[in-house]
C-alpha positions as CSV (number, residue, x, y, z in Angstrom):
1,M,77.0,124.9,96.7
2,V,80.6,125.3,98.0
3,R,81.8,122.5,100.3
4,Y,84.7,122.9,102.7
5,L,86.8,120.2,104.4
6,C,88.5,120.6,107.8
7,L,92.1,119.3,107.7
8,R,92.0,118.1,111.4
9,C,88.7,116.3,111.8
10,K,88.1,115.6,108.0
11,R,84.5,116.7,108.2
12,E,82.8,118.4,105.4
13,F,80.5,121.5,105.8
14,D,79.0,124.1,103.5
15,A,79.4,127.8,103.2
16,S,76.2,128.5,105.2
17,Q,77.7,126.9,108.3
18,L,80.9,128.9,107.8
19,A,78.9,132.2,107.5
20,I,77.4,131.7,111.0
21,M,80.7,131.9,112.7
22,M,82.5,135.3,113.0
23,S,85.9,133.9,111.9
24,V,87.0,131.2,109.5
25,R,87.0,128.0,111.6
26,C,85.6,124.5,111.4
27,P,82.2,124.5,113.1
28,Y,82.9,121.1,114.6
29,C,86.4,121.3,116.1
30,G,87.3,125.0,115.7
31,Y,90.5,124.3,113.7
32,R,91.4,127.2,111.5
33,V,92.9,125.4,108.5
34,I,90.1,124.5,106.0
35,M,90.1,123.9,102.2
36,K,87.5,123.6,99.5
37,A,86.5,120.0,98.9
38,R,87.1,118.6,95.5
39,G,84.3,117.3,93.2
40,E,83.6,113.7,92.7
41,G,84.0,113.7,88.9
42,I,87.1,113.5,86.8
43,K,87.6,116.3,84.3
44,V,88.9,115.2,80.9
45,V,90.4,117.8,78.6
46,K,91.3,117.0,75.0
47,A,94.8,118.0,74.0
48,I,95.3,120.0,70.8
């Protein structure tokens, strides 16, 4: 499931809440600048 984060109110929501609205806006405050929330885990990549 894709999670999004509003940059104004800092609330997280998922793609289903975003699909309800006609435009890309935060469903809580209406701000138009959102980003994908990062995962909790740390990704470790072994160097060659």
